[in-house]
N, C-alpha and C positions, 0 to 999 in steps of 0.2 A: 563406640568409645573413641575419643580423639587422643592422640599421643603427642602432647605439646613438646616433649623432649626430642622426639624425632623431627618434628617440624622446626625446631630451633637450631638443628644442625646445618650450618651453612656449608658450602663447598670448601671453604677454608678450614672449618672445623673438621670436616670429614678427611681432608688432606692431612691434618695434624694427627688424626687417629690412625690413618693408614699411610697413604702417600698420594701425591697429586696425580701420578700416572694412573693409579687404580680408579680414582674419581673420574678422570677424563675418559678412561676406557668404559666405565660403567655408564656414564652419560651418553657416550657414543652408541653403545648397545641399545639404550632406551630410545634414542632418536631413530635407530634403525628398526624399531619394533621388536627387539629381542629381549625385552624386559620380562620380569616374572609376573605371574598372575598373583594378585595381592588379595589376601583375606584377613579380616580382623575379628578375632574371637571376642566373646562377650567380656572376658577378663582383661582385654587390651593387648593380647599378644598379636603382633603383626606377622603373618606367615606369607611366604612367597615360594612359588613353584616355578622352576625354569624349564625351558624346552628340552634341556639335556637331562632332565630328571632330578637335578639338584634341588633340594628344598632347604629353606632357611627360616628361622623363627626369632623374633626380637621381643622378648618379654619386657614388661615394664620394670623399671628400676634395675636394669641389667645393661652393663656396658657392651659395646659392640664386640670386643674381643672375647667376652664371656658368653655371647649369644651362641645359638646352635646353628650349625650348617653342615650338611651332609657331604660337602666337597672334601672335607678333611684337611683343608689348608690351615696352617697355624696362624694365629693372630687374626687380624681383620682382613677378610678376603673380599674379592670384587663382588661376590654374590650378596654379602651383607650390605655393602655400599650401594649396590644396585637396588636392593630391597628398600633401603632408606629413601633413595631418590624416587623410586616408583611410588612409594607411599606418599611422599610429598606431592608428586604430580597428581595423585588420585584425589587429593584433598582440595576443596574449593577455597577461595579467598576468605570465606567466612570462618573456615577452620583454622586459619593461620593465627598464631598467638600474637597478641598486641605487642608492639615494640616496647621493650622494657629495658631501662637503664638501671641495672642491678648492681649492688655491691656485695661481694662475698662477706664483707664485714658484718652484715646483718645476720649471719649464722651465729647462734649462741653457743656458749661452751657446752651446755647440756646436749645440744644437738651434735656437736663434735664428738663427745664422749659416746653418744648412742651410735654414731656412724663408724668411728674408728677405734673405740675402746679406750679405757683409761690408760693403759701403758703408753700408747702412742701420744696421748695428750700430755702425759707426765714427761716424756722425753722431750717433747716440743717446749714444755714449760722451763726445763733446765736451760735450754738454748735461749729462751726469751729472758730469763733472769741474767744470763751472761751478756745478752745484747747481740743483735745481729742487724745488718743493714739490708734494706729491701727497696726495690723500685717497683711501683705499681703503675699500671696503665689501665685506666677506667674504660669500661665499655661505652660505646656510643650507639646511636640508632643505625649508623652505617656499619659498624663493626661491634657486634654484641659480645665479643670475647673479652673477659677481664683477665689480665695477665699480671703475675707477680714474679719479679726476678729476685731470687734469694741468692746468698753467697755460693751455694753448691748446686743449684738447679733452677729451673724455671717452671712455674706452675700456671697452667692456662685453664680457666673456667669456661668450658665451651658451651654449656647450657645454663642459662640464667636460673638460679635457685636449685640446681641439681648438682650436688658435689659428686655424684657417681660419675659424671662426665668430666671431672677435673683431670687434666692430663699433666704429667710431669715427666721429665727425662731422668729423674732419680730411679734407682732400682726399686723393685717391689718392696724390699725390706725397709726402705726409707720413704716410700710414697705417702703413707698416711701422715707421718710426721711432717713432711713437706707441705702437704695441703693444709694442715692445721696452722703451720707458721705463716702461710700465705693468707689465710683468713684473718689471722691476727694482724698482719701487715695492713690489710685493707681496713680493718677496724681502727687502727691508729690513723690511717689517712682520713677516715670519716670524722674521727674526733678532731683532727687538725683542720678539717675543712679543705683538704687539698683536692685540686681538680686536675684533670688531664693526666700527664705523666710526671710522677714525682719520686725522688729518692730521699730516704730518711732512715733514722734508726728506730728499732723496736726494742723496748726494754733496755736492760743494761744501765750503764752510767757513764760519766766522763772518764777520759783516760787519767790515770794516776801516775805521778812521777815514781812512786814506790815500785811500780811494775818494772821499771828499768833502772833501779837505783845503782846498779853496778856499771852501767854504761859510761857514766861520766868519767870515772877514773881511767878506764881503759882508753877512752878517746883522748884524754890529755896525754897519756903515755905514747899513744900512737902518733899524735900530732907533733910531740916534741922530738920523736925519732924520725918520723916521716917514712914514706914507703921505701925510700932508699936505704934506710938503716934499721928498719923494724926487724926485731929478732923473731925467728920461728917459734921461740918459746912463748912469745906473746900470742902467736896464732893459736896455740893450744888452749890458752885462756879464752880467746874469742870463740873457739869451737865448742868448748864446754858451755859457755853462755848461749850460744846459738841452739844447742840441743836442749838446754833448759827452757828456752823460750818456745820451742816447738812443742815440748811436753805441756807447757802452760797455754798452748794454742795462741800465743802472740805472734801470729804468722808474719806480719809486716816487718817488724824489726828483725825477726829471724831471717827473713829473706834478704834484708839489706846487709846483714852480717855475712851471709853466704856469698853475696856479690862482692863484698869488700874483701873477703878471703880469696875469692877468685882473682881480683885485681892484684893482690899481693903475690899470688902464685904466678900470675902472668908476668909481673915485673921480674921476679927472680929467674923465670925461664927466658927472659928477654923476648917475650912474645909480643907481637903487634896488638894483641888484645888488651894490653895495658894502656890506659889513658889517664894522664895526671888529672885532667878535669873530671873524669868520672870518679876516680879515687876521692877527690876532694868533695864531690857532690854526695857520695855515700857517707863520708864522715859527717857532713852537715845534716844529712837526713837522719842519721841515728841520733844526733844531738837534738834535732827538732822533735823527733818522736818521743824522746826521753823527757822532754820539757813541756810538750803541748798539753793543753787541757781541753781539747775538743772531744768529739765523739769517740768513744772507746773503739767501736768497730771500725771506724775510719782510720784512726791513728795506729792502733795496735793490732786489730784483727778480731773477728768474731770467734765465739766458741764453736768452732766447726772442725771437722776432721781435715787433716792436711791433704787427704786424697779421698774423693768420693767416686764409687763405681756408678756407672750410668747404665740404664737399661737400653733397649734398642734405640740408637740415636741416629738421626739423619743430619748430615753435614753437607754444606755447600762451600766449596773452596773459594776463597777471595784472593788468591795469589800467594806469593811467598817472598821472603827476603833472604838472600844468600848470607850465611855467617862466615863460612870458609869456602874454599874451592870444592869441598866435598860434602857440605852440610848446609841445610837451609831451615828457616822457620816457616812453616806453612800455616796459613790462617784460614779458619773455617767459621762460617755462620752456623750457629746451632740455636734454632729458635730465635730469640730476640737478643742474644749475646754472641760475642765473637771469642772463639777459643784459638789457641796457638799450639801447634805441634812442634816442639823444640828439636833442633839438631837432627832433622830428618835427613837420611842419606840421600845424596844427589839423585840417584836412580829413582828412589821412591818419591822424592819431591817432584820430579818430572811427571810422575803419574798422578800425584794427588793435587797439585797446585791449581789444576783446572778441571776438577772432577766433583761429582757427587758421591759421597761416601755413606754407606749404611753399615753400622757396626753394632754388634751385640757384646763386644768385649772392650769397651772404652771406659776411661775414667778421667776425671778432671780434678785439678788441684784447687786449693783455696784461691790461688791467683789466676785461675782460668787457663792453666796449662793442660793441654790435652795429651793423653796417652792412649795409643791404639795397640792393644796387646794381641798376641797370637794365641789362638785356642783351637783345640780339635773339635770342641762342641759348638762354641759361639762363632758365628761367621761374620766376615767383613766383605762387603761388595763395593766395587768401585766402577762408576760409569761416567762418561763425559758430562761436563757441567751443562752443556746444551743452553737452554733458555732459562735456567733455574734462577739467574739473577733477577729476572722479571717478577719472580714470585717471592722475593725476599720480604721479610716483615717490614712494615713501615718504620719501626724503631730503628732499623739499620740503614735506611735509605734517606739521604739528605736531598730534599727538593728545594728547600729555602735556605740559602747560605746565610742570610741575615739572622735567621732563627738559630742556626747552628753556632754562629759566632757568639750570640748572646748566651747560649748554653755553656760554651767554653769559658766565657768571661765569668760565669757564676760559680765555677768550680773552685774548691779550696786549693791552696798551693800543693804542688806535686810532692813536696817533701813530707807532707802530713796527710796525703790522700791514700786511700786504699791502694795497695800495690797490685793492681790488676793488669795482667798482660793484655795487650790489644784493647785497652780501655777505650781509646779514641779512634779505633779503626771503624770506618764507615764506608758505605758505597754512595758516591755523589752522582746524582743524575745531571748529565751535561746537556744543556740546551744549545750551546755554541762554543767554538774555540776561536778566540780573537787573535791569538798570537802564539807561535812556537819559535823559540830562539835558543841559541847556545852561547854561553859565556865562556870563552876559552881560558880566561884567567882562573876562574873558579872551577872549570871543567864540569859545568852544570847545564842541564837542559831546563829551561823555564818556559812555562805556557800559562796563558790566561784563559780560564774557562768561565762560562756564565750559566746562571740558572734561568728558569723561565721568566723570572722577574727582572732579569738583567743584572743582578748582583754578581760580581766577579770574585774569583778565587785564583790563587796561584798554585800550579802544580810544579814542584821542584824535585829534581833528582840529580845527585852529584855522582860523578864517576867513581867507581870502586874497582879495584883490580880483580876482585872475586867474581864480578859480573861484567866483563869487558864490553859486551855488546848491548847492555841494558839501555844506554842513552839513545842509540839509534832505533832500537825497538820501540821505545816510548814515543819518540818523535814520529815514527811511522804510524803508530796506532792513533796518536792525537790528531794526525792529519787525514785519517781515514774515516772521518765522520763518527767519532766515538759516542756511545750511548751512556756509559757509566765509567767511572774510575773508582777503584777501591784504594784505600790508603789510610795512613794515620793522620788525623787532623790536628792542627795547632793554630794558635793565633800569633800574628806578627804584625805590629803596626796597625792594629785595627781591622785586619782582614784574615780570612782563612788561607792557610798554607797546607797543601796536601803532599805528603810523602808517598808516592804511588807504589802500589803492590801489583795491580793488574788493571788492564783497560778492556772494557767490553765494547766490541765493534759489531757491525752487522755480520761479519764473517766469523765471529767467535771471541773467545777471551784470550788476550795477549798477556803473558807474564814476562815483563821485561828482563828480570834477573836470570831467567832461563833461556833467553834468546840466543840464537846462533849468529852467524855473520849476517850482515845487512848491506844492502845496496842503497841505503838512504842517501838522497842528494844532500849537498852541503846546506846546513841551516844558516839562517840569518844570524850574524854575530850581534850579541847584546852585551852590555856592560852593567854589572850590578853595582850600584852605589849604596854603600852602608850609611844610613843616617847617623848623625853624631851621637845620639843617646845610646843606641845599640852598640856602636863602635866602642864607646867609653866603657860600658858595662862589660863587654866581652873582653876588653884589654885588662880590666881590673880582675875579672874572674881567672884569666890566664895567669897573671902574676901571683895571685893568692894560691892558685892551684900548685904553682911551682914551689911556693913556700911550704905547702903541705907535703909535697913530694920529697923535698930535701930534708924537712924536719926543722922545727923552730930552734932546735939546739945546734943546727948546722947551716944556718942561713949564710949565704955569700955576702961579702961587704957591699956588692953593687945592688943588692935587692932593695934596701931602704930607699935609694934614689928613684928606682923604678916605681916603687909603691907611691912615693910622693908625686911622681909624674901622672900616674893614673888617677890619683886623688884629685889633682888639679883639673884633669879632664872631666871628671865627674862633677866637680864644682862649677865648671864653666857651662856644662849642659843643664844645670839646674838641680842636680841630684846632690844636694848639699848634706843631707843626712848620711848618705852612702860615703860621700867624701870624708866626712868627719869620722865615720867608723874605720875607714881605711887608715887615716892619719892616726887614730888611736892605736891601731895595731903597730904602726911604725914606732910610736913612742913606747909601746909596751908589747913586744912580740910574744904573747902568751896565748894558750889555747882559747881562753875566754874571749879575747879581743878578735882573734882570727875567726872564731865561729860567729860572732856577732856581725862582722863585716861580710863574711861569705854568705851567710843566710840572707841578709838584706839584699845582696846583689843577685843571688839566685832567684828570689822571688820577684825582684824587679825585672830580670831578664825574661821570666815566664809571662809576666803580665804586660809586656810592651805591646 
């Protein structure tokens, strides 16, 4: 009897079920002739006996972690992996299953009920009625794994047609529900005729203004008083609204209010964390989310828990960004998504920022913020990152910069997009470095890298006092024959700009923000010239942000003249609609006119 499920398990699929180290070790033992003796029962059970006396058995319709092995190791051990590989090697080409491009959407609801039970399907249906966002990647003949990225986890269908081998990083309590939601996501993709990798909404409906009906009045009061004069009494009202939104699982506006209150606290504490431009952006974001009519899960957030526990999760560090002199945000690849561990203590960040982490006590928020908890029972192990970047999923690695630029251009505006941390963090494959220079006026290192097709992108890092040696470390790494650079991607003037987090070189991973002193030679000086449209938009946003900071009831007499000046610059560069909106605010300095002008300019700046 042939076991097509075992034959369909690729090395990548086995690595997902265990880890790549176990797969490599098992393959090496087989190559050395130390594999098991394989027997197949009439009922399809594959049995293996090893030279050390260990025996394993792989029954049909049973996952590897539930299979029997006398070694006593928890989870998927090397013996079970070796037995799968030995069985595959014992089969001839005629036994191999035909290449199958399969869609999990072909599984019917009756089959889902039979597999997972009615309670799990009912829980999933409640989520579907509220609506959720999903991203699916269809299998190909080269990579037969179908993948669905859900708001709270990722589901991988490792064996075509067999949901028993569906793997998710959700806990066991949520696994069945997650698999059902992933199947429904593929079913919608099938109905829409989507191919390749696509992101879309499943169920739910459009965002409704009634969901945020109290935001408008609060925004008007805040804009009229400004950050400089806002009363702490108003904060209490915002806080009650934020808690109400969390209860209603409207996560994105709730997160924006949380950030807004953080900006107000920072201003009152005279902290450098306060930025007038950021304050203004948050005000406009709340206005945009309160009035948008797009996808509900994109604008307001899906019906999902604010925090989801994860089962045993494997993380590959992609670098970090220092927030203060003693805390950093550390970024991790987890399957096909990037998670961020906020406010990590500096000592811990130095350990994690270039490491592989395996944890049984992790959780993630709706916005992909990771928490690593301490536990006496669940363990967390940390090892050097080594060559793990070479094994990252294709969805996280950019080989074609032109394709990445097109994907960024197709995104909706940030102010109404899902508030996902590290949404645009990727690892870019570097084919060559054309130039590395330093702009002393901007205190910025700029480099031009190319992909294999010759398409170029810019790597930019500006000096920050919390990471004084980062620029030197970045320059050294980019001149040392880099293989990859990780960072947040954005578009500027029709090309990709990368804000780097780490650089992968032949000698290892360099994290610039954590670098010590450097003996880097003096870099070639360059001068950055801001083109007129970007300069005009930036100036207008700065003046409007000052108006929001001071408050529309407290504007200085000089501000109207400055606004007319930036409006004239916008008009001269061809942005006549934006100029007209700024002039309308000068004529009538009210929240309505300020929001219209600022929203227009924010979106213009993003899509330059």
